[in-house]
NUMIDREN-511713 format. One record per residue (C-alpha): residue number from 1; residue in one letter; x, y, z. Coordinates in steps of 0.001 Angstrom, whole numbers. Last residue first. Layout:
N
ATOM,n,res,u,v,w
ATOM,NUM,A,X,Y,Z;
...
END
This chain:
361
ATOM,n,res,u,v,w
ATOM,361,L,48046,-45537,-148;
ATOM,360,L,51842,-45173,235;
ATOM,359,S,51344,-43259,3542;
ATOM,358,T,54120,-41202,4970;
ATOM,357,G,54303,-41864,8856;
ATOM,356,L,51667,-43305,11031;
ATOM,355,V,48383,-44809,9861;
ATOM,354,I,45387,-45323,12139;
ATOM,353,K,42608,-47845,11684;
ATOM,352,K,39441,-47216,13740;
ATOM,351,I,37671,-50243,15524;
ATOM,350,K,34256,-49648,17030;
ATOM,349,K,32772,-51885,19862;
ATOM,348,I,29170,-51837,21004;
ATOM,347,I,28430,-54271,23899;
ATOM,346,Q,24818,-54988,24529;
ATOM,345,N,23074,-54765,27878;
ATOM,344,E,20807,-51846,26795;
ATOM,343,F,23830,-49957,25548;
ATOM,342,V,27450,-50807,26533;
ATOM,341,T,30525,-48846,25281;
ATOM,340,T,33855,-49585,23517;
ATOM,339,V,36192,-47602,21353;
ATOM,338,Y,39372,-49334,20001;
ATOM,337,I,42183,-47468,18083;
ATOM,336,E,44332,-49568,15608;
ATOM,335,S,47771,-49448,14215;
ATOM,334,E,49610,-49236,10953;
ATOM,333,I,53218,-47951,10328;
ATOM,332,Y,54483,-46086,7261;
ATOM,331,L,57269,-46010,4968;
ATOM,330,K,57745,-49600,4356;
ATOM,329,K,61194,-50941,3415;
ATOM,328,S,60613,-54252,5297;
ATOM,327,F,63743,-53506,7440;
ATOM,326,S,62877,-49848,7739;
ATOM,325,V,59247,-50626,8976;
ATOM,324,K,60569,-53187,11473;
ATOM,323,N,63128,-50678,12800;
ATOM,322,I,60224,-48095,13173;
ATOM,321,F,58179,-50571,15059;
ATOM,320,N,60994,-51385,17482;
ATOM,319,Q,61458,-47595,18042;
ATOM,318,M,57770,-47138,18797;
ATOM,317,K,57757,-45976,22488;
ATOM,316,S,59961,-42988,22121;
ATOM,315,R,57971,-41799,18927;
ATOM,314,K,55031,-41100,21243;
ATOM,313,I,51677,-40638,19458;
ATOM,312,K,49333,-38694,21763;
ATOM,311,F,45489,-38892,22168;
ATOM,310,F,42634,-36631,22685;
ATOM,309,V,39067,-37470,23398;
ATOM,308,S,36262,-35653,21576;
ATOM,307,D,32528,-35223,22415;
ATOM,306,T,29048,-35634,20919;
ATOM,305,E,25798,-36673,22432;
ATOM,304,S,25757,-37461,26176;
ATOM,303,I,29277,-38795,26638;
ATOM,302,L,30809,-40003,29890;
ATOM,301,C,34612,-40823,29443;
ATOM,300,H,37000,-43681,30180;
ATOM,299,K,40636,-43989,29037;
ATOM,298,K,41655,-40358,29352;
ATOM,297,E,44154,-38304,27503;
ATOM,296,F,44826,-41415,25483;
ATOM,295,E,48312,-42759,24713;
ATOM,294,I,49194,-44381,21261;
ATOM,293,F,52761,-45817,21541;
ATOM,292,S,51205,-48891,23420;
ATOM,291,D,49929,-50550,20360;
ATOM,290,K,46370,-52022,19711;
ATOM,289,S,44768,-49094,21298;
ATOM,288,S,42283,-48290,24048;
ATOM,287,F,39243,-46033,24786;
ATOM,286,E,36226,-46776,26910;
ATOM,285,F,32975,-45016,26562;
ATOM,284,I,30288,-44507,29372;
ATOM,283,L,26921,-43668,27981;
ATOM,282,D,24449,-40907,28527;
ATOM,281,R,21109,-41393,26844;
ATOM,280,G,19474,-40815,23410;
ATOM,279,C,21380,-43660,21734;
ATOM,278,N,22970,-41526,18920;
ATOM,277,N,26404,-40893,20740;
ATOM,276,E,28748,-39233,18286;
ATOM,275,I,32322,-39707,19308;
ATOM,274,I,35374,-37820,17819;
ATOM,273,V,38698,-39530,18695;
ATOM,272,S,41610,-36927,18778;
ATOM,271,G,44990,-36407,17399;
ATOM,270,F,48551,-35441,18461;
ATOM,269,D,51885,-36228,16635;
ATOM,268,E,55450,-37791,17005;
ATOM,267,Y,55631,-40519,14385;
ATOM,266,E,53541,-38339,12061;
ATOM,265,Y,49803,-38981,11642;
ATOM,264,I,47390,-39994,8796;
ATOM,263,E,43653,-40331,8683;
ATOM,262,S,42923,-37265,10632;
ATOM,261,S,40650,-36081,13515;
ATOM,260,L,39446,-39658,13887;
ATOM,259,N,35749,-40750,13605;
ATOM,258,V,33394,-42864,15721;
ATOM,257,I,29684,-43165,15209;
ATOM,256,V,27631,-44906,17814;
ATOM,255,K,23914,-46160,17623;
ATOM,254,P,24115,-46078,13926;
ATOM,253,L,21951,-43473,12160;
ATOM,252,K,18709,-44465,10517;
ATOM,251,T,18723,-42875,7044;
ATOM,250,V,15639,-41462,5329;
ATOM,249,D,15807,-40233,1843;
ATOM,248,I,12954,-37964,461;
ATOM,247,K,13305,-37662,-3415;
ATOM,246,V,11087,-34985,-5072;
ATOM,245,E,10014,-35836,-8687;
ATOM,244,I,8418,-33527,-11038;
ATOM,243,N,6857,-35134,-14204;
ATOM,242,E,3485,-36664,-13005;
ATOM,241,D,1975,-33146,-11881;
ATOM,240,I,4120,-33586,-8681;
ATOM,239,I,5439,-36949,-7777;
ATOM,238,I,6697,-37318,-4113;
ATOM,237,C,9419,-39924,-4110;
ATOM,236,E,10143,-42328,-1329;
ATOM,235,R,13479,-43783,-97;
ATOM,234,S,14386,-45932,2933;
ATOM,233,F,17701,-46733,4658;
ATOM,232,N,18719,-48416,7893;
ATOM,231,G,15949,-51230,7516;
ATOM,230,R,12203,-51091,7872;
ATOM,229,I,10579,-47752,8424;
ATOM,228,L,7136,-48018,9959;
ATOM,227,K,8126,-46973,13577;
ATOM,226,P,9960,-43952,12069;
ATOM,225,N,6602,-42249,10932;
ATOM,224,I,7317,-39569,8568;
ATOM,223,E,4912,-36733,8007;
ATOM,222,Y,4429,-34382,5000;
ATOM,221,N,3533,-30784,4287;
ATOM,220,I,3360,-29596,695;
ATOM,219,Y,3982,-26022,1053;
ATOM,218,C,3106,-23312,-1527;
ATOM,217,R,5108,-20117,-2239;
ATOM,216,N,4172,-17133,-4289;
ATOM,215,E,5429,-14620,-1614;
ATOM,214,N,1906,-13592,-962;
ATOM,213,D,873,-17218,-221;
ATOM,212,F,223,-20026,-2728;
ATOM,211,D,-2401,-22643,-1968;
ATOM,210,D,-5218,-20691,-3810;
ATOM,209,S,-3510,-21390,-7238;
ATOM,208,T,-4151,-25155,-6818;
ATOM,207,I,-2320,-27971,-5173;
ATOM,206,I,-3814,-31514,-5126;
ATOM,205,N,-3062,-34527,-3026;
ATOM,204,K,-2488,-32850,305;
ATOM,203,K,-1156,-33778,3666;
ATOM,202,I,1502,-36201,2444;
ATOM,201,K,2162,-39370,4454;
ATOM,200,L,5485,-41251,4623;
ATOM,199,W,5990,-44503,6552;
ATOM,198,K,3390,-46365,4577;
ATOM,197,S,5242,-46219,1278;
ATOM,196,N,3182,-45696,-1817;
ATOM,195,Y,6210,-46190,-4085;
ATOM,194,K,5759,-43161,-6300;
ATOM,193,L,3569,-41113,-3886;
ATOM,192,N,1238,-38795,-5400;
ATOM,191,I,484,-34926,-6022;
ATOM,190,E,-2035,-33639,-8585;
ATOM,189,K,-1444,-30002,-10034;
ATOM,188,Y,-3874,-27296,-10620;
ATOM,187,I,-2389,-23738,-11228;
ATOM,186,Y,-4030,-20667,-12755;
ATOM,185,G,-2525,-17298,-12983;
ATOM,184,Y,786,-15571,-12110;
ATOM,183,G,4570,-15770,-12964;
ATOM,182,K,6706,-18328,-11350;
ATOM,181,K,5348,-20169,-8460;
ATOM,180,L,7776,-21474,-5783;
ATOM,179,I,7215,-24906,-4325;
ATOM,178,V,8478,-25869,-826;
ATOM,177,V,8321,-29517,136;
ATOM,176,S,7644,-29511,3884;
ATOM,175,G,8491,-31565,6995;
ATOM,174,S,7215,-33295,10131;
ATOM,173,L,8569,-36297,12016;
ATOM,172,I,6286,-38523,13988;
ATOM,171,D,7911,-39753,17197;
ATOM,170,M,10042,-42897,17427;
ATOM,169,Q,13449,-41439,17671;
ATOM,168,F,15663,-43749,19812;
ATOM,167,P,17798,-44902,16955;
ATOM,166,K,18494,-41483,15614;
ATOM,165,I,16846,-40350,12318;
ATOM,164,S,18702,-38588,9602;
ATOM,163,I,16743,-36870,6816;
ATOM,162,N,17875,-36050,3218;
ATOM,161,I,15673,-34088,973;
ATOM,160,N,16522,-34079,-2787;
ATOM,159,K,14432,-31772,-4868;
ATOM,158,E,14694,-28632,-2935;
ATOM,157,I,13160,-25435,-3978;
ATOM,156,V,10571,-27026,-6314;
ATOM,155,E,9760,-24937,-9444;
ATOM,154,F,6612,-23449,-10691;
ATOM,153,F,4780,-22626,-13970;
ATOM,152,C,2145,-20110,-15216;
ATOM,151,R,1410,-20319,-18931;
ATOM,150,K,2450,-17196,-20766;
ATOM,149,K,489,-13999,-20982;
ATOM,148,L,-1053,-11603,-23234;
ATOM,147,K,-965,-13797,-26427;
ATOM,146,S,-4733,-13845,-26725;
ATOM,145,L,-4798,-17535,-26565;
ATOM,144,I,-2702,-17301,-23510;
ATOM,143,F,-5246,-14931,-22137;
ATOM,142,F,-8114,-17295,-22957;
ATOM,141,N,-6206,-20353,-21521;
ATOM,140,E,-6079,-18521,-18203;
ATOM,139,V,-9622,-17550,-18230;
ATOM,138,A,-10684,-21258,-18786;
ATOM,137,R,-8355,-22675,-16055;
ATOM,136,E,-9874,-20170,-13488;
ATOM,135,R,-13377,-20968,-14676;
ATOM,134,N,-13069,-24770,-14414;
ATOM,133,N,-16382,-25830,-16075;
ATOM,132,D,-14506,-25810,-19478;
ATOM,131,K,-17051,-25463,-22199;
ATOM,130,L,-16124,-21812,-22356;
ATOM,129,I,-12844,-22728,-24019;
ATOM,128,F,-14582,-24023,-26980;
ATOM,127,K,-16619,-20831,-27414;
ATOM,126,V,-13381,-18878,-27010;
ATOM,125,M,-11972,-20905,-29928;
ATOM,124,E,-14873,-19713,-32102;
ATOM,123,T,-14329,-16315,-30898;
ATOM,122,Y,-10714,-16246,-32073;
ATOM,121,E,-10132,-13012,-33885;
ATOM,120,F,-12100,-10632,-31619;
ATOM,119,D,-14127,-8390,-33907;
ATOM,118,I,-14834,-5730,-31323;
ATOM,117,K,-18649,-6400,-31546;
ATOM,116,I,-18192,-10153,-31466;
ATOM,115,L,-15927,-9891,-28373;
ATOM,114,W,-18682,-7617,-26742;
ATOM,113,D,-21341,-10245,-27496;
ATOM,112,M,-19312,-12935,-25739;
ATOM,111,F,-18745,-10574,-22756;
ATOM,110,T,-22353,-9915,-22509;
ATOM,109,D,-23181,-13540,-22598;
ATOM,108,S,-21343,-14032,-19192;
ATOM,107,Y,-18620,-16550,-18714;
ATOM,106,F,-15788,-14131,-19096;
ATOM,105,I,-17389,-11675,-16811;
ATOM,104,D,-17606,-14194,-13866;
ATOM,103,A,-13930,-15143,-14484;
ATOM,102,A,-12959,-11474,-14341;
ATOM,101,K,-14805,-11325,-11039;
ATOM,100,K,-12561,-14241,-9818;
ATOM,99,P,-9369,-12790,-11172;
ATOM,98,K,-9757,-9240,-9713;
ATOM,97,K,-6451,-7124,-10029;
ATOM,96,K,-4694,-9393,-12670;
ATOM,95,Y,-8169,-9982,-14420;
ATOM,94,Y,-8739,-6135,-14701;
ATOM,93,L,-5442,-5622,-16412;
ATOM,92,F,-6324,-8603,-18803;
ATOM,91,F,-9605,-7024,-19537;
ATOM,90,D,-8062,-3737,-20392;
ATOM,89,K,-5671,-5601,-22688;
ATOM,88,I,-8628,-7239,-24383;
ATOM,87,D,-10052,-3839,-25255;
ATOM,86,V,-12215,-907,-23972;
ATOM,85,I,-12901,-2279,-20527;
ATOM,84,K,-14309,383,-18153;
ATOM,83,Y,-14372,-668,-14414;
ATOM,82,N,-17667,497,-12964;
ATOM,81,D,-17819,-2215,-10216;
ATOM,80,S,-20483,-4246,-12161;
ATOM,79,T,-18131,-4196,-15126;
ATOM,78,Y,-18536,-1816,-18132;
ATOM,77,L,-17667,-3195,-21592;
ATOM,76,I,-16929,-465,-24290;
ATOM,75,D,-17337,-673,-28051;
ATOM,74,R,-15198,1804,-29582;
ATOM,73,L,-16927,4988,-31186;
ATOM,72,V,-17127,5112,-34891;
ATOM,71,K,-17241,8716,-36153;
ATOM,70,I,-19519,9120,-38967;
ATOM,69,F,-19578,11500,-42074;
ATOM,68,V,-22376,11179,-44572;
ATOM,67,P,-22646,13192,-47734;
ATOM,66,I,-26239,13491,-49241;
ATOM,65,I,-26376,13513,-52920;
ATOM,64,I,-29842,14607,-54478;
ATOM,63,E,-31007,13488,-57870;
ATOM,62,G,-34031,14922,-59722;
ATOM,61,G,-37646,15383,-59551;
ATOM,60,N,-38510,11892,-60857;
ATOM,59,S,-36279,10636,-58028;
ATOM,58,V,-32729,9525,-57289;
ATOM,57,V,-31797,9971,-53593;
ATOM,56,Y,-28064,8917,-53295;
ATOM,55,I,-26459,8651,-49893;
ATOM,54,N,-22770,9305,-49776;
ATOM,53,F,-19808,7808,-47734;
ATOM,52,K,-17338,8728,-45009;
ATOM,51,L,-16722,6446,-42005;
ATOM,50,F,-14022,7273,-39323;
ATOM,49,K,-12455,4975,-36731;
ATOM,48,K,-13572,1455,-37784;
ATOM,47,T,-12057,1221,-41270;
ATOM,46,T,-12696,-1525,-43788;
ATOM,45,C,-16441,-1369,-43199;
ATOM,44,N,-18780,-4317,-42954;
ATOM,43,R,-18419,-4629,-39232;
ATOM,42,V,-19476,-989,-38953;
ATOM,41,D,-23081,-1932,-39421;
ATOM,40,I,-25106,1243,-40210;
ATOM,39,N,-28891,1256,-40272;
ATOM,38,Y,-31151,3457,-42339;
ATOM,37,K,-34513,5164,-42141;
ATOM,36,L,-35442,7967,-44638;
ATOM,35,E,-38625,9559,-43529;
ATOM,34,F,-40963,10742,-46277;
ATOM,33,E,-42635,13836,-47554;
ATOM,32,N,-43910,14317,-51298;
ATOM,31,G,-44775,10744,-51531;
ATOM,30,E,-43450,7542,-53112;
ATOM,29,F,-40282,5705,-52011;
ATOM,28,E,-38029,2770,-52963;
ATOM,27,E,-35017,1489,-51036;
ATOM,26,K,-37025,1026,-47883;
ATOM,25,E,-35445,192,-44366;
ATOM,24,F,-32139,1265,-45916;
ATOM,23,S,-28711,-388,-45346;
ATOM,22,I,-25311,1294,-44636;
ATOM,21,C,-21934,-319,-44447;
ATOM,20,D,-21751,-1510,-47777;
ATOM,19,S,-20996,1970,-49077;
ATOM,18,D,-21780,3854,-52397;
ATOM,17,S,-25506,4401,-51445;
ATOM,16,M,-28964,3922,-52672;
ATOM,15,I,-32259,5376,-52478;
ATOM,14,N,-34925,5124,-55260;
ATOM,13,G,-37715,7238,-56795;
ATOM,12,Y,-41166,8999,-56281;
ATOM,11,L,-42420,12506,-55841;
ATOM,10,L,-45974,13382,-56836;
ATOM,9,G,-46503,16654,-58611;
ATOM,8,G,-45285,20165,-57782;
ATOM,7,G,-41924,21333,-56270;
ATOM,6,L,-40682,21354,-52608;
ATOM,5,N,-40771,17616,-52087;
ATOM,4,K,-39552,16843,-48700;
ATOM,3,V,-37094,14150,-47354;
ATOM,2,T,-36630,13543,-43676;
ATOM,1,M,-33630,11810,-42030;
END
């Protein structure tokens, strides 16, 4: 701004304003023509959209009031890929699309200068966050600080995993613990075994945001070595982030499992013996009973894995038993079914109790 003396004599005086937003290079002048230089700092203004104030030139030739009207444009941050960021919400949208580039911007000096220009409320806290060398975690904490997002969390799909192993199974078994991420953002979790069992091996000890697929799922793969399992039951727990526990229970199945189709039968009835052969080879099973009123469809049977053998309960062959029950005032008869086989020169015999009539149990 240039001021000229249109009258006679030497002009001199002072320059002042009614606003704290403006400062002058020189507040005193002398000469008939001079350039009025000033700076405007919007940070000292109560409003940031439209400024209105006066400049007063007071001299020996009189007083001049110069009204000033200034429209304040918002500070804009431009990314290297020409994305225009006007405020923190814009930066948040950019982060959701390009998280790694957003992290680069966040750690730049330009970004901190921009935060200062837009009067971001928590600049001192941002300086503390920037000390974190993990960029993904730092940006995540920045947006949580800005109240634009909540902390990302996850849940385990199945926390109790039960695995049955047949006696002949000696090969390595594989499985996965499935984790579902809720929300979006940074994740870094450590994984450990609670009991450090040798029979269970996990494929990774850390999961990060990069481990999740497009469906927000992450898989912790593990292997089970049956040869290293002692006893018929073993348990190990996978600990995720010190507070999430996934139980893995391994049960070694018996070589032979025998069940009946029902626990209670009538005096004239049908039933079946259900055989589960877990030995990994065909075995011949023999069926018999304690009492003659239980008759089997067949007394011998070759079973590979699972099969059933039917039997009949004949009232005509149990009259003596019924009389004994009536005399003893019992309402039921007890008997036994026997299932026998041979595996690796060892006899395996299973006994199942059977109840006939109305049980008092």
